[in-house]
C-alpha positions in Angstrom: -233.5 141.5 -74.2 -234.9 145.0 -74.0 -238.2 145.6 -72.1 -240.5 148.5 -73.0 -243.6 149.8 -71.4 -245.8 152.6 -72.6 -247.6 154.8 -70.1 -249.6 157.6 -71.7 -247.4 159.2 -74.3 -244.1 158.1 -72.7 -242.2 154.9 -73.4 -240.0 153.5 -70.6 -237.1 151.2 -71.7 -235.2 148.7 -69.5 -232.1 147.2 -71.1 -232.4 143.8 -69.6 -234.5 141.6 -67.3 -231.9 142.2 -64.5 -232.4 146.0 -64.9 -236.2 145.6 -64.9 -236.1 143.5 -61.7 -233.8 146.1 -60.0 -235.9 149.1 -60.9 -239.1 147.3 -59.7 -237.6 146.5 -56.3 -239.0 148.5 -53.3 -236.5 151.1 -52.3 -233.5 150.1 -50.1 -230.1 151.6 -49.4 -228.1 148.7 -50.7 -229.5 149.1 -54.2 -228.9 152.8 -54.0 -225.3 152.0 -53.1 -225.0 149.6 -56.1 -226.5 152.2 -58.5 -229.3 149.9 -59.6 -232.2 151.5 -57.7 -235.2 153.1 -59.6 -234.4 156.7 -60.2 -237.9 157.8 -59.1 -241.0 156.5 -57.6 -242.6 156.8 -61.0 -240.0 154.6 -62.6 -240.4 152.0 -59.9 -244.1 151.9 -60.5 -243.7 151.5 -64.2 -241.1 148.8 -63.8 -243.4 146.9 -61.5 -246.2 147.1 -64.1 -243.8 146.0 -66.9 -242.5 143.2 -64.7 -246.0 142.0 -64.1 -246.4 141.3 -67.8 -243.2 139.2 -68.2 -244.0 135.5 -68.7 -242.6 133.1 -66.1 -241.0 131.2 -69.0 -238.8 134.1 -69.7 -236.8 133.4 -66.6 -235.8 130.0 -68.1 -234.4 131.6 -71.2 -232.8 134.8 -69.9 -230.2 134.1 -67.1 -229.6 137.1 -64.9 -226.0 135.9 -64.3 -224.4 134.1 -67.3 -224.7 130.3 -67.2 -221.1 129.7 -68.2 -219.8 132.1 -65.5 -221.7 131.0 -62.4 -222.3 127.6 -60.8 -225.4 128.9 -59.0 -227.0 129.8 -62.3 -226.1 126.3 -63.6 -227.6 124.8 -60.5 -230.9 126.8 -61.0 -231.1 125.9 -64.7 -230.0 122.3 -64.6 -232.1 121.2 -61.7 -235.3 123.0 -62.7 -238.3 120.6 -62.6 -240.2 121.1 -65.8 -243.0 118.8 -64.8 -243.7 120.8 -61.6 -243.5 124.0 -63.6 -246.1 122.9 -66.1 -249.0 123.9 -63.8 -247.9 127.5 -63.8 -245.9 127.7 -67.1 -248.6 129.7 -68.9 -248.6 132.5 -66.3 -247.0 136.0 -66.3 -245.5 137.4 -63.1 -248.7 139.3 -62.5 -250.9 136.2 -63.1 -248.6 134.3 -60.8 -249.2 136.8 -58.0 -253.0 136.5 -58.5 -252.8 132.7 -58.6 -250.7 132.5 -55.4 -253.3 134.7 -53.6 -256.2 132.6 -54.9 -258.0 129.7 -53.2 -256.6 127.5 -55.9 -253.1 127.8 -54.4 -253.6 125.5 -51.5 -250.7 124.2 -49.3 -250.8 121.0 -51.2 -250.8 122.6 -54.6 -248.0 125.0 -53.6 -245.9 122.0 -52.5 -246.5 120.4 -55.8 -245.1 123.3 -57.9 -242.3 124.5 -55.7 -239.6 122.6 -57.6 -240.7 124.3 -60.8 -240.3 127.8 -59.3 -236.9 129.4 -59.8 -235.5 131.9 -57.4 -235.8 134.7 -60.0 -239.5 133.9 -60.4 -240.0 134.1 -56.7 -238.1 137.3 -56.4 -240.0 138.8 -59.3 -243.4 138.1 -57.9 -242.4 139.4 -54.5 -241.5 142.8 -56.0 -245.2 143.4 -57.0 -246.7 142.2 -53.8 -247.8 144.2 -50.8 -246.6 143.1 -47.3 -250.0 141.5 -46.6 -249.6 139.4 -49.8 -246.2 138.2 -48.7 -247.7 137.2 -45.4 -250.8 135.5 -46.8 -249.0 133.3 -49.3 -246.1 132.4 -46.9 -248.7 131.2 -44.4 -249.9 128.6 -46.9 -246.4 127.3 -47.5 -245.7 124.5 -45.0 -242.1 123.2 -44.9 -241.4 120.5 -42.3 -238.0 119.2 -41.4 -236.6 117.0 -38.7 -233.5 115.8 -36.9 -234.1 115.2 -33.2 -237.4 117.0 -33.3 -239.9 118.1 -35.9 -239.8 121.8 -37.0 -242.2 123.7 -39.2 -245.5 122.1 -38.4 -248.5 124.5 -38.7 -249.3 126.1 -35.3 -245.7 125.7 -34.1 -242.9 128.3 -33.8 -239.3 127.2 -32.9 -236.3 129.1 -31.6 -232.6 129.0 -32.0 -231.0 129.3 -28.5 -228.0 131.5 -29.2 -225.7 131.5 -26.2 -222.8 133.5 -27.6 -220.0 134.8 -25.4 -217.3 137.3 -26.3 -214.5 135.0 -24.9 -216.2 131.6 -25.4 -216.4 131.2 -21.6 -217.9 127.8 -20.8 -219.7 129.1 -17.7 -221.2 132.1 -19.5 -222.3 129.9 -22.4 -223.8 127.3 -20.0 -225.7 129.9 -18.1 -227.2 131.3 -21.3 -228.2 127.7 -22.4 -229.9 127.2 -19.1 -231.6 130.5 -19.2 -233.0 129.8 -22.7 -234.2 126.3 -21.8 -236.1 127.6 -18.8 -237.9 130.0 -21.1 -238.8 127.2 -23.6 -236.2 128.2 -26.2 -233.9 126.0 -28.1 -236.0 123.6 -30.1 -234.7 124.7 -33.5 -231.1 124.4 -32.4 -228.7 125.4 -29.7 -226.3 127.3 -31.9 -223.1 129.1 -30.9 -221.1 131.6 -32.9 -217.6 131.0 -31.6 -215.5 134.0 -30.7 -212.4 132.0 -31.5 -213.1 130.3 -34.8 -210.8 127.2 -35.1 -211.3 123.5 -35.1 -210.1 122.9 -31.5 -212.4 125.5 -30.0 -215.3 124.3 -32.1 -214.9 120.8 -30.8 -214.9 122.0 -27.2 -218.1 123.9 -27.7 -219.7 120.9 -29.5 -218.7 118.7 -26.6 -220.3 121.1 -24.1 -223.6 121.2 -25.9 -223.6 117.4 -26.6 -223.1 116.7 -22.8 -226.0 118.9 -21.9 -228.3 117.5 -24.6 -227.3 113.9 -23.8 -227.5 114.2 -20.0 -230.9 115.8 -19.9 -232.2 113.9 -23.0 -233.2 117.1 -24.7 -234.9 116.5 -28.1 -232.9 119.2 -29.9 -229.7 119.6 -31.9 -226.6 121.6 -31.5 -224.4 123.5 -34.0 -221.2 125.5 -33.8 -221.4 128.1 -36.5 -217.9 127.7 -37.8 -216.8 127.5 -41.4 -217.9 124.4 -43.3 -214.4 123.2 -43.8 -213.8 123.4 -40.0 -216.9 121.3 -39.4 -215.6 118.7 -41.9 -212.4 118.5 -39.8 -214.4 118.2 -36.6 -216.2 115.3 -38.0 -213.0 113.6 -39.1 -211.7 114.1 -35.5 -214.7 112.3 -34.1 -216.5 115.4 -32.7 -220.2 115.2 -31.9 -221.5 117.2 -34.9 -225.2 117.4 -35.3 -225.6 120.2 -37.9 -223.3 121.6 -40.5 -223.4 125.4 -40.8 -222.5 127.8 -43.6 -223.3 131.3 -44.6 -224.3 131.2 -48.3 -224.8 133.7 -51.1 -226.6 133.8 -54.5 -223.6 133.9 -56.8 -220.5 131.8 -57.3 -218.3 134.8 -56.6 -220.1 135.5 -53.2 -219.6 131.9 -52.1 -216.0 131.9 -53.3 -215.4 134.9 -51.1 -216.8 132.9 -48.2 -214.3 130.1 -49.0 -216.5 127.3 -50.3 -218.4 126.0 -53.4 -221.3 123.7 -53.9 -219.0 120.6 -53.9 -217.7 121.6 -50.5 -221.3 121.6 -49.1 -221.9 118.2 -50.7 -218.9 116.8 -49.0 -220.0 118.2 -45.6 -223.5 116.9 -46.0 -222.3 113.4 -46.8 -219.9 113.5 -43.7 -222.7 114.6 -41.4 -225.1 112.1 -42.7 -222.6 109.3 -42.1 -222.7 110.1 -38.3 -226.4 109.1 -38.2 -227.0 111.3 -35.1 -230.6 112.2 -36.0 -233.4 110.4 -34.3 -236.6 111.5 -36.1 -235.1 112.8 -39.3 -231.8 113.4 -41.3 -231.9 117.1 -42.3 -228.3 117.9 -41.2 -227.6 121.3 -42.8 -228.1 124.9 -41.4 -227.7 127.9 -43.7 -227.7 131.6 -43.1 -228.2 134.3 -45.6 -228.6 138.1 -45.8 -229.5 140.8 -48.3 -226.3 142.7 -49.3 -223.7 139.9 -49.0 -223.2 139.7 -52.8 -222.7 143.4 -53.0 -220.2 143.3 -50.1 -218.3 140.7 -52.0 -218.4 142.8 -55.3 -220.1 139.7 -56.8 -223.6 140.9 -57.5 -223.3 141.1 -61.3 -225.4 144.3 -61.4 -228.4 142.6 -59.7 -230.5 144.1 -56.9 -229.7 142.7 -53.5 -233.0 140.9 -53.0 -232.7 138.9 -56.2 -229.2 137.9 -55.2 -230.5 136.8 -51.8 -233.2 134.6 -53.3 -230.7 133.0 -55.6 -228.9 131.8 -52.5 -232.0 129.8 -51.7 -231.3 127.6 -54.7 -228.0 126.6 -53.0 -229.8 125.9 -49.8 -232.7 123.9 -51.4 -230.2 121.5 -53.0 -229.1 120.2 -49.6 -232.5 119.7 -47.8 -231.5 121.7 -44.7 -233.1 121.5 -41.3 -232.9 125.3 -40.9 -232.4 128.4 -43.1 -232.6 131.9 -41.8 -232.1 135.4 -43.1 -230.1 137.5 -40.7 -232.1 140.3 -42.1 -230.7 143.5 -40.5 -227.2 142.3 -39.5 -225.1 143.6 -42.4 -226.1 147.2 -41.5 -227.8 150.4 -42.8 -225.6 150.5 -45.9 -228.0 147.7 -47.2 -231.2 148.1 -45.2 -231.3 151.7 -43.8 -234.2 151.7 -41.4 -236.9 149.8 -39.7 -239.2 150.0 -42.7 -236.6 148.5 -45.1 -235.7 145.8 -42.6 -239.4 144.8 -42.1 -240.0 144.6 -45.9 -236.8 142.6 -46.5 -237.7 140.1 -43.7 -241.1 139.5 -45.2 -239.7 139.2 -48.7 -237.0 136.7 -47.6 -239.4 134.6 -45.6 -242.0 134.5 -48.5 -239.4 133.6 -51.2 -237.8 131.0 -49.1 -241.0 129.3 -48.1 -242.3 129.5 -51.7 -239.2 127.6 -52.9 -239.7 124.9 -50.2 -237.2 126.0 -47.6 -237.7 125.7 -43.8 -237.3 129.5 -43.4 -236.6 131.4 -40.2 -235.5 134.9 -39.5 -233.0 136.6 -37.3 -235.2 139.6 -36.5 -232.3 142.0 -35.9 -230.6 145.4 -36.5 -227.2 146.9 -35.8 -226.8 149.8 -33.4 -226.1 152.4 -36.2 -229.3 151.6 -38.2 -232.3 153.8 -38.0 -234.3 151.1 -36.2 -235.2 150.1 -32.7 -236.8 147.2 -30.8 -240.3 148.4 -31.6 -239.5 147.8 -35.3 -238.3 144.3 -34.4 -241.6 143.7 -32.4 -243.5 144.6 -35.6 -241.4 142.3 -37.8 -241.5 139.5 -35.3 -245.3 139.7 -35.1 -245.7 139.8 -38.9 -243.4 136.8 -39.3 -245.3 134.9 -36.6 -248.6 135.5 -38.5 -246.8 134.5 -41.7 -245.9 131.1 -40.3 -242.2 131.6 -39.8 -240.5 128.3 -38.8 -238.1 129.8 -36.2 -236.6 132.9 -34.7 -233.6 133.6 -32.5 -233.6 133.6 -28.7 -230.8 135.6 -27.1 -230.5 136.8 -23.5 -231.9 140.3 -23.3 -232.1 140.7 -27.1 -228.5 141.8 -27.1 -225.8 139.6 -28.6 -222.8 140.6 -26.5 -220.3 138.8 -28.8 -221.6 139.9 -32.3 -222.8 143.3 -31.0 -226.2 143.5 -32.6 -229.8 143.6 -31.4 -232.2 140.7 -32.0 -235.0 138.8 -30.3 -234.9 137.6 -26.7 -236.1 134.5 -24.9 -239.0 136.7 -23.7 -239.9 137.7 -27.3 -240.3 134.0 -28.1 -242.8 133.7 -25.2 -244.6 136.7 -26.4 -245.1 135.5 -30.0 -246.1 132.0 -29.0 -248.6 133.3 -26.5 -250.2 135.9 -28.7 -250.6 133.5 -31.6 -251.2 130.4 -29.6 -248.1 128.7 -31.2 -246.2 125.8 -29.7 -242.6 124.6 -29.7 -241.7 121.6 -31.7 -243.9 118.7 -30.4 -241.0 116.5 -29.0 -239.4 119.5 -27.3 -242.8 120.7 -25.9 -243.3 117.3 -24.3 -239.8 117.5 -22.8 -240.5 120.9 -21.4 -243.7 119.5 -19.8 -241.8 116.5 -18.3 -239.1 118.8 -16.9 -241.9 121.0 -15.4 -240.6 124.0 -17.3 -244.0 124.4 -18.9 -247.4 123.5 -17.6 -249.3 120.8 -19.5 -252.4 123.0 -19.5 -251.1 126.4 -20.6 -247.6 125.7 -21.7 -246.6 128.6 -19.5 -243.1 129.0 -18.1 -242.9 127.7 -14.5 -239.3 127.2 -13.7 -237.5 129.9 -11.8 -234.5 128.1 -10.3 -231.3 126.4 -11.4 -231.6 122.6 -11.2 -228.9 121.4 -8.8 -227.9 118.5 -11.0 -227.5 120.8 -14.0 -225.3 123.1 -12.0 -223.1 120.2 -10.8 -222.7 118.9 -14.4 -221.5 122.2 -15.6 -218.8 122.4 -13.0 -217.3 119.1 -14.3 -216.9 120.5 -17.8 -213.3 121.5 -19.0 -212.7 125.2 -19.5 -212.6 126.6 -23.0 -209.3 127.6 -24.6 -207.8 130.6 -22.8 -210.2 130.4 -19.8 -209.2 130.0 -16.2 
């Protein structure tokens, strides 16, 4: 379908809804690389005005990626909740924005309509919203999940303790885990990106984290961020798997390039649920996303990268995950060039994920060759904290020495919790108090020493593969 918009004596024409969406997207380097970016600021403004007039119903009749060619499109269309959509079905994209910002769109009402909102609707409305709009609406979207603790409650902000090591050295990983715990990090998950990605190594890392969590009765969960098929093999081998991880994309082709499909995720979820390792909930999946992955896989179907990103949230939503986070600046400046683009993308992703009902977090990060620095990350971290982000990353010194990128530190988590008055997950907060890591009155970090029992237990662990 062709979309036309008259401005003065000039008529602007967009050949499809996909082109209109792309031209309306705030500028970013990935869309320039893909050749779908607006050709001028004027065209972008016109496209945004034209997009505001598109009825939400149009997204149910005009698939941006053909239904017959893409299982993600089929998932979006086949599982759309018409009853939930009925409350907003009469709105245009512009009306939808106004309604979201209104007092009528309470947290309860937003929860009631989320199953009727498609990713393309969420992406479209985000393109005509200012940063403050994205923050305000996301703040109203409460998404609570649970496994061994409860994540996403209003007034709480969790962290993933990310103890990566370039050689998977057990002592180095254990030291980072301890460091993070002493700063009140790790309630979202203790999650390791393995340097050596195979089943045997994944099991060793799972056993390390499980021993620490079990011995100290820590109300949190662990995850080795290995490929989903490796995790299935780990479960079959009897490994202590808490969460199943997978990076996901917004098209079938993207996910195929990652080596899985929706059926694979369903198999993994069923396997993890069969272990019954959760104590307060059974959300067992952990997904990561990032703008630009579909373009990297040459599987973007001519869409802008933010729309592709939000389509990935349909895949995540199907599996009721404990955690979803956008690794917003990780792919590099080819997709998000500088701090301004990274900040905007982080707010868009968080807003769209929360609007669709996902427990959305963000890896507030950048690569060393991007035009960004830690001050940009401070800005995005603060904005996401205000927006009610479910969790962020916690890494020693903000520097991931295995993946070679810059993100948020254990100290950054303390900053954002203190400045906003946020708390860790309640079960984890109570554990921190019992362990005298945080004070009961101020929840301030108190511990400054290595518990001797913890140190002794680490010495008893077997070395990782290749370590001496």
